[in-house]
TORPATOR-672526 format. One record per atom (N, C-alpha, C): residue in three letters; x, y, z. Coordinates in pm, whole numbers, padded with zeros to 5 digits, always signed. Example, Ala and Ser with C-alpha at 12.3 -4.5 7.8 and 13.67 -1.06 7.14 Angstrom:
% residues 2
Ala+01319-00569+00780
Ala+01230-00450+00780
Ala+01320-00330+00780
Ser+01285-00225+00708
Ser+01367-00106+00714
Ser+01290+00003+00787
***
This chain:
% residues 185
Met+11190+04767-00333
Met+11138+04807-00211
Met+11226+04934-00155
Arg+11357+04913-00161
Arg+11441+05017-00115
Arg+11442+05154-00183
Gln+11403+05145-00327
Gln+11370+05272-00393
Gln+11256+05326-00363
Cys+11155+05254-00329
Cys+11030+05309-00278
Cys+11028+05363-00140
Met+11105+05314-00056
Met+11131+05386+00079
Met+11204+05511+00077
Lys+11309+05514-00021
Lys+11399+05622-00046
Lys+11299+05730-00104
Phe+11218+05712-00214
Phe+11125+05788-00259
Phe+11032+05853-00144
Phe+10971+05767-00063
Phe+10875+05822+00042
Phe+10945+05902+00143
Thr+11068+05873+00176
Thr+11154+05942+00276
Thr+11191+06089+00212
Ile+11212+06090+00098
Ile+11257+06235+00027
Ile+11118+06299+00020
Ile+10999+06238-00011
Ile+10874+06315-00020
Ile+10849+06366+00125
Leu+10865+06291+00220
Leu+10830+06318+00370
Leu+10908+06429+00417
Leu+11034+06426+00378
Leu+11133+06530+00430
Leu+11107+06663+00350
Ser+11059+06633+00212
Ser+11028+06781+00149
Ser+10911+06831+00222
Leu+10817+06765+00234
Leu+10680+06811+00305
Leu+10712+06880+00449
Ile+10788+06814+00533
Ile+10828+06865+00655
Ile+10906+06989+00635
Ser+11000+07003+00543
Ser+11085+07110+00521
Ser+10994+07225+00459
Phe+10901+07195+00374
Phe+10808+07299+00319
Phe+10720+07344+00447
His+10686+07247+00522
His+10594+07316+00638
His+10672+07407+00735
Phe+10802+07376+00758
Phe+10867+07446+00849
Phe+10916+07584+00790
Ser+10944+07584+00664
Ser+10985+07703+00596
Ser+10856+07807+00564
His+10745+07733+00536
His+10613+07807+00554
His+10588+07876+00688
Ala+10597+07791+00787
Ala+10568+07847+00919
Ala+10662+07951+00958
Gln+10771+07950+00917
Gln+10875+08063+00957
Gln+10826+08203+00875
Val+10783+08183+00754
Val+10748+08294+00669
Val+10617+08369+00715
Ser+10515+08277+00733
Ser+10384+08318+00766
Ser+10392+08390+00906
Glu+10310+08507+00924
Glu+10303+08577+01037
Glu+10178+08550+01126
Glu+10209+08450+01217
Glu+10097+08420+01304
Glu+10057+08547+01397
Arg+09932+08567+01415
Arg+09908+08673+01518
Arg+09827+08613+01618
Ala+09817+08682+01743
Ala+09737+08630+01846
Ala+09587+08640+01829
Tyr+09541+08724+01752
Tyr+09410+08756+01687
Tyr+09402+08777+01546
Glu+09312+08696+01478
Glu+09299+08712+01327
Glu+09144+08695+01302
Lys+09109+08761+01195
Lys+08976+08732+01137
Lys+08944+08578+01119
Gly+08838+08543+01158
Gly+08801+08391+01150
Gly+08842+08300+01278
Asp+08908+08364+01371
Asp+08943+08310+01493
Asp+08826+08278+01574
Phe+08801+08163+01643
Phe+08710+08154+01753
Phe+08775+08117+01875
Met+08756+08199+01972
Met+08814+08183+02099
Met+08712+08164+02212
Leu+08739+08082+02287
Leu+08665+08035+02406
Leu+08755+08064+02535
Ser+08685+08144+02620
Ser+08768+08178+02744
Ser+08691+08133+02870
Leu+08750+08082+02970
Leu+08684+08040+03112
Leu+08769+08115+03206
Gly+08694+08186+03292
Gly+08770+08262+03388
Gly+08705+08288+03515
Val+08774+08340+03616
Val+08719+08376+03729
Val+08725+08517+03768
Gly+08645+08571+03855
Gly+08654+08714+03888
Gly+08713+08745+04022
Ala+08763+08865+04030
Ala+08813+08917+04152
Ala+08759+09054+04168
Leu+08741+09113+04289
Leu+08678+09247+04305
Leu+08540+09256+04252
Asp+08453+09149+04291
Asp+08327+09140+04233
Asp+08245+09261+04270
His+08130+09283+04187
His+08052+09399+04216
His+07985+09428+04338
Val+07969+09308+04423
Val+07909+09308+04547
Val+08010+09270+04658
Asp+08134+09279+04634
Asp+08252+09222+04728
Asp+08263+09337+04844
Trp+08159+09334+04937
Trp+08183+09412+05058
Trp+08240+09337+05159
Pro+08282+09408+05274
Pro+08341+09340+05389
Pro+08230+09247+05480
Asn+08109+09268+05450
Asn+08014+09201+05539
Asn+07937+09093+05457
Leu+08005+09054+05346
Leu+07942+08950+05280
Leu+08029+08837+05253
Asn+07970+08715+05244
Asn+08056+08585+05216
Asn+08019+08581+05054
Thr+08121+08589+04980
Thr+08099+08580+04837
Thr+08173+08474+04772
Val+08078+08389+04675
Val+08145+08293+04607
Val+08207+08350+04485
Ile+08339+08297+04453
Ile+08415+08347+04343
Ile+08323+08359+04220
Pro+08320+08465+04163
Pro+08235+08465+04030
Pro+08308+08404+03916
Phe+08234+08346+03821
Phe+08310+08292+03696
Phe+08243+08340+03565
Val+08309+08341+03459
Val+08264+08386+03334
Val+08301+08299+03223
Ile+08231+08269+03132
Ile+08275+08205+03004
Ile+08238+08302+02887
Asn+08359+08344+02808
Asn+08336+08427+02702
Asn+08358+08347+02557
Ala+08281+08380+02465
Ala+08298+08322+02328
Ala+08320+08449+02234
Asp+08424+08433+02148
Asp+08443+08549+02068
Asp+08468+08495+01924
Tyr+08421+08559+01812
Tyr+08446+08508+01681
Tyr+08493+08644+01615
Gly+08615+08622+01527
Gly+08659+08730+01461
Gly+08594+08757+01327
Leu+08524+08865+01333
Leu+08435+08917+01204
Leu+08530+08992+01112
His+08631+09050+01174
His+08706+09155+01090
His+08854+09149+01143
Pro+08948+09197+01085
Pro+09084+09179+01128
Pro+09092+09250+01269
Tyr+09018+09347+01310
Tyr+09029+09414+01439
Tyr+08898+09400+01516
Val+08798+09319+01476
Val+08678+09324+01552
Val+08627+09198+01552
Ser+08590+09167+01690
Ser+08536+09029+01707
Ser+08388+09055+01788
Leu+08295+08948+01764
Leu+08166+08956+01828
Leu+08140+08817+01891
Gly+08079+08836+02000
Gly+08059+08701+02080
Gly+07954+08713+02188
Gly+07957+08625+02279
Gly+07873+08605+02384
Gly+07931+08591+02519
Tyr+07862+08600+02640
Tyr+07919+08573+02758
Tyr+07809+08523+02854
Val+07859+08428+02938
Val+07783+08385+03062
Val+07867+08409+03180
Gly+07794+08474+03281
Gly+07853+08496+03416
Gly+07773+08441+03538
Tyr+07840+08415+03642
Tyr+07759+08376+03763
Tyr+07831+08419+03891
Thr+07750+08460+03976
Thr+07806+08500+04101
Thr+07697+08484+04218
Ser+07747+08455+04340
Ser+07672+08439+04436
Ser+07716+08500+04577
Phe+07639+08557+04656
Phe+07692+08602+04786
Phe+07584+08598+04899
Lys+07626+08598+05013
Lys+07550+08585+05138
Lys+07591+08685+05238
Pro+07496+08775+05280
Pro+07526+08874+05386
Pro+07563+08799+05516
Lys+07647+08850+05594
Lys+07690+08789+05727
Lys+07575+08810+05834
Trp+07500+08919+05816
Trp+07402+08959+05904
Trp+07275+08887+05898
Asp+07228+08815+05791
Asp+07109+08736+05779
Asp+07120+08610+05710
Asp+07013+08539+05679
Asp+07022+08413+05616
Asp+06993+08418+05463
Asp+06985+08538+05414
Asp+06951+08548+05270
Asp+07066+08506+05185
Lys+07044+08451+05078
Lys+07158+08404+04969
Lys+07113+08477+04841
Phe+07187+08552+04789
Phe+07171+08611+04652
Phe+07249+08537+04543
Thr+07193+08520+04424
Thr+07267+08468+04304
Thr+07232+08557+04188
Gln+07322+08555+04101
Gln+07298+08640+03988
Gln+07365+08572+03864
Leu+07286+08568+03757
Leu+07332+08492+03630
Leu+07317+08601+03522
Ser+07425+08617+03451
Ser+07441+08723+03335
Ser+07459+08650+03212
Leu+07380+08700+03103
Leu+07401+08622+02978
Leu+07384+08759+02870
Gly+07487+08762+02786
Gly+07465+08872+02683
Gly+07558+08858+02574
Val+07579+08964+02499
Val+07660+08981+02380
Val+07779+09075+02412
Arg+07896+09045+02340
Arg+08013+09137+02362
Arg+08072+09158+02227
Cys+08124+09285+02212
Cys+08208+09321+02089
Cys+08338+09381+02116
Ser+08451+09324+02068
Ser+08577+09371+02098
Ser+08640+09430+01979
Phe+08724+09537+02009
Phe+08813+09599+01910
Phe+08954+09579+01956
His+09013+09509+01865
His+09166+09447+01893
His+09267+09549+01855
Phe+09283+09657+01911
Phe+09368+09756+01872
Phe+09512+09732+01871
Trp+09570+09636+01947
Trp+09704+09597+01933
Trp+09742+09544+01798
Gln+09646+09477+01742
Gln+09667+09409+01608
Gln+09661+09535+01498
Met+09581+09632+01512
Met+09592+09736+01437
Met+09716+09812+01439
Ile+09757+09847+01558
Ile+09869+09925+01568
Ile+10005+09839+01515
Asp+10004+09708+01528
Asp+10105+09630+01452
Asp+10111+09644+01303
Glu+09994+09636+01248
Glu+09969+09640+01095
Glu+10004+09785+01033
Lys+09958+09872+01116
Lys+09947+10006+01055
Lys+10071+10094+01080
Thr+10152+10054+01174
Thr+10276+10122+01194
Thr+10400+10039+01176
Asp+10517+10096+01178
Asp+10641+10028+01172
Asp+10696+09975+01308
Ala+10606+09988+01398
Ala+10651+09955+01551
Ala+10670+09805+01549
Asn+10760+09752+01616
Asn+10797+09607+01617
Asn+10745+09553+01752
Ile+10607+09553+01758
Ile+10542+09490+01874
Ile+10507+09339+01875
Pro+10499+09282+01976
Pro+10475+09134+01985
Pro+10330+09106+01961
Ala+10271+09120+01833
Ala+10133+09090+01806
Ala+10114+08935+01775
Asp+10229+08859+01769
Asp+10217+08720+01755
Asp+10160+08654+01869
Lys+10196+08692+01981
Lys+10144+08628+02110
Lys+10040+08709+02197
Leu+10064+08845+02179
Leu+09968+08926+02263
Leu+09864+08993+02192
Asp+09744+08993+02252
Asp+09636+09066+02185
Asp+09574+09149+02306
Leu+09561+09291+02273
Leu+09517+09370+02363
Leu+09370+09428+02295
Tyr+09272+09455+02386
Tyr+09148+09478+02306
Tyr+09061+09570+02402
Leu+08964+09624+02350
Leu+08863+09691+02439
Leu+08732+09636+02402
Thr+08656+09599+02506
Thr+08524+09531+02489
Thr+08406+09602+02543
Thr+08313+09611+02461
Thr+08170+09647+02514
Thr+08082+09542+02527
Trp+07987+09534+02630
Trp+07908+09421+02642
Trp+07770+09457+02683
Gly+07666+09391+02671
Gly+07540+09420+02722
Gly+07460+09296+02726
Gly+07365+09284+02819
Gly+07281+09169+02822
Gly+07178+09163+02941
Leu+07125+09062+02972
Leu+07026+09051+03066
Leu+07093+08982+03189
Val+07036+09019+03321
Val+07078+08972+03439
Val+06965+08895+03520
Gln+06965+08775+03552
Gln+06863+08723+03635
Gln+06910+08708+03781
Arg+06847+08780+03876
Arg+06874+08784+04001
Arg+06781+08706+04101
Lys+06828+08654+04202
Lys+06739+08574+04268
Lys+06791+08590+04425
Ile+06685+08597+04520
Ile+06717+08592+04652
Ile+06644+08454+04705
His+06725+08391+04763
His+06668+08251+04816
His+06595+08278+04964
Asn+06494+08362+04960
Asn+06420+08402+05074
Asn+06281+08435+05032
Pro+06177+08355+05037
Pro+06039+08394+04990
Pro+05988+08522+05007
Gly+06023+08585+05114
Gly+05969+08718+05157
Gly+06044+08825+05094
Arg+06148+08808+05017
Arg+06215+08931+04961
Arg+06225+08920+04817
Glu+06245+09028+04745
Glu+06263+09027+04591
Glu+06375+09108+04553
Trp+06443+09056+04453
Trp+06553+09133+04389
Trp+06524+09133+04228
Lys+06510+09235+04176
Lys+06448+09265+04036
Lys+06564+09210+03934
Asp+06502+09125+03840
Asp+06596+09110+03719
Asp+06586+09236+03632
Gly+06700+09230+03534
Gly+06720+09351+03464
Gly+06816+09337+03353
Thr+06872+09449+03308
Thr+06969+09442+03213
Thr+07098+09519+03272
Ser+07212+09493+03200
Ser+07338+09547+03246
Ser+07436+09551+03115
Phe+07515+09654+03129
Phe+07606+09681+03016
Phe+07749+09732+03082
Gly+07842+09736+02999
Gly+07971+09796+03051
Gly+08073+09778+02930
Gly+08196+09804+02991
Gly+08316+09799+02904
Gly+08422+09772+02981
Gln+08540+09702+02912
Gln+08652+09675+02995
Gln+08774+09659+02882
Leu+08889+09678+02947
Leu+09024+09669+02874
Leu+09067+09517+02887
Gly+09101+09441+02779
Gly+09127+09292+02805
Gly+09267+09273+02736
Ala+09326+09162+02776
Ala+09459+09115+02712
Ala+09467+08975+02717
Arg+09520+08924+02604
Arg+09533+08763+02595
Arg+09677+08742+02558
Tyr+09736+08659+02629
Tyr+09871+08612+02590
Tyr+09878+08461+02538
Phe+09915+08427+02435
Phe+09921+08290+02387
Phe+10062+08230+02412
Phe+10093+08162+02502
Phe+10232+08092+02518
Phe+10250+07980+02429
Ile+10131+07919+02358
Ile+10138+07827+02249
Ile+10025+07889+02168
Pro+10042+07838+02033
Pro+09933+07902+01937
Pro+09799+07889+01953
Asn+09751+07785+02030
Asn+09604+07772+02050
Asn+09563+07777+02199
Leu+09653+07819+02293
Leu+09632+07813+02445
Leu+09696+07932+02498
Gly+09628+08001+02572
Gly+09675+08135+02645
Gly+09596+08172+02769
Leu+09644+08278+02821
Leu+09582+08336+02936
Leu+09518+08468+02890
Phe+09422+08511+02976
Phe+09333+08640+02959
Phe+09321+08713+03090
Gly+09302+08830+03086
Gly+09268+08918+03190
Gly+09189+09016+03147
Glu+09084+09074+03194
Glu+09002+09184+03167
Glu+08965+09265+03278
Phe+08968+09400+03275
Phe+08972+09487+03389
Phe+08862+09601+03340
Gly+08772+09625+03437
Gly+08680+09733+03397
Gly+08557+09682+03463
Leu+08445+09729+03387
Leu+08310+09682+03441
Leu+08267+09562+03354
Thr+08327+09444+03408
Thr+08275+09312+03331
Thr+08149+09269+03393
Pro+08098+09172+03326
Pro+07955+09103+03374
Pro+07944+09073+03511
Thr+08055+09019+03574
Thr+08049+08959+03715
Thr+08156+09040+03815
Ser+08253+09102+03764
Ser+08338+09166+03860
Ser+08427+09271+03792
Tyr+08510+09333+03864
Tyr+08586+09433+03798
Tyr+08728+09391+03746
Leu+08749+09259+03779
Leu+08871+09194+03729
Leu+08841+09047+03689
Asn+08845+09002+03566
Asn+08836+08866+03532
Asn+08976+08804+03473
Phe+08994+08691+03507
Phe+09119+08621+03450
Phe+09101+08473+03444
Gly+09170+08411+03338
Gly+09162+08272+03317
Gly+09234+08217+03192
Ala+09173+08121+03132
Ala+09247+08049+03018
Ala+09159+08073+02893
Thr+09220+08081+02785
Thr+09167+08107+02646
Thr+09206+08003+02549
Val+09123+07921+02474
Val+09160+07822+02378
Val+09109+07892+02246
Arg+09197+07888+02145
Arg+09165+07928+02014
Arg+09143+07813+01923
Phe+09045+07820+01843
Phe+09007+07710+01741
Phe+09020+07774+01606
***
């Protein structure tokens, strides 16, 4: 029995040692081909954030899948609502569409001798397009549905391998600035 325990202990320690030595050699990146990332965020500076409006904080859900070492494709859902202070109308907007991101920070790290922190930081440019459903909660008025598109500069920082923070600035689906949390699967 003692020999058996000794054997299993040696095997276990060998596996643990192999795991840690392999983890030190492998180069983990903040973005890689095959990654699936889900981001949940809120917006600031929304598209309708005027002084005479009561605005609900916009929120956005992004999903990205790594198709290529530098390109991901995914989708988004965004929601915002606002009410002018001068009347009783309430406006809501639901956005749904696709997004494509170019992860240039990863390319710079791979193609140059620069020692940049690509293991935790992912900088990317995103273009997006989709449908917008708009509604005024007043039977006498109309606000047309339509399409929208835009682009933004984004950053993700992973403080642990599968959990990080993100921020996106530009013409995003719900606001000019989105930020929140990202989970990588």
